[in-house]
N, C-alpha and C positions, 0 to 999 in steps of 0.2 A: 504495500500499499504505500503511495507517494505521498508527500507531507500535505498536499494540497487537498486529497481526498481524506486524509486523516485529520486535517482541520475542519473540514467539512462534516465529517462524521461527529466531531467535539461539538461543533456549532448545532448540529441536530440535536444532539443528547440534551444540549442545555436548554434549547427551545423546547424540547418534549418535557423537561422539569421544570417549565413555567420560568427560565430567567428571561428578564428583559434584555433589550438591546445593549444598554449601558454595561450591564453585568457581563454581557458575553463578549463584548469588546474589551473590557478590563481584564477577564480571563485569559482572553486570547494573547493579548499584549504580555500579559504576566508570564505565560508560557513561553513566548517568542523571546522575552528578555531574561529567560532562564529563572525569573522568580516563582518557582513551584511553590514555596510556603506561602506567598501571598495568594495565588491562584486557589490553594487548598482552604484558606481562610475564607474568601469568598463563598466557595462550595459550602463549606461548615456553616456559615451565615445564613446562606440560602435555605439549606436543611432545616436549620432551626425555625426558621420563619414557615416552612411547610409543615413542620410538625406542630408549631403552635397552632397554626390553621386548623389542622386535624383535630386538636384538642378542644378547639372553639366549637367545630360542627360537631363532636362527639357529646359535648355537654347539650347542644340543641337535642340530638338524638335521645340522650337521657331524660330530658325534660319530657319529651313526647311518651316515652316507654312509662314513665311514672304516670303520666295522665292516663293512658291506656290501661295501666295497671289497676289505678284508682276506679277507673270507670267499670271494670271487669267485675272488680270485687265489691262494689255497691249496687251494680246492673243499672244504675241511674246517675244522673247528674243534677243537681240542685243548684241552681244560679239565683 
C-alpha cells in the first residue's frame, strides 16, 4: 500500500469515527511531522468525547426503561 492510499484509508477511518475536518487535518499533520504522540492524544480526546456521548444516551435509555418498568408494575399511569 502506498503512502497516498494509506493516508486516504486513515482519513476515511477518522471520518467514519465522526472526526471533523479540523481534527482530521491536525491528525494527518501530526503524522507527517512525526508527532505520533500528539496524534494519539487527539484520538484519545475524540474517544473520550464519544464515550461521554454514549453515557448521556444510556442515561436517557435508563430513564425510559424505568418509566416502562413503573407502568408495567402499576398497570396504569395517573397524572
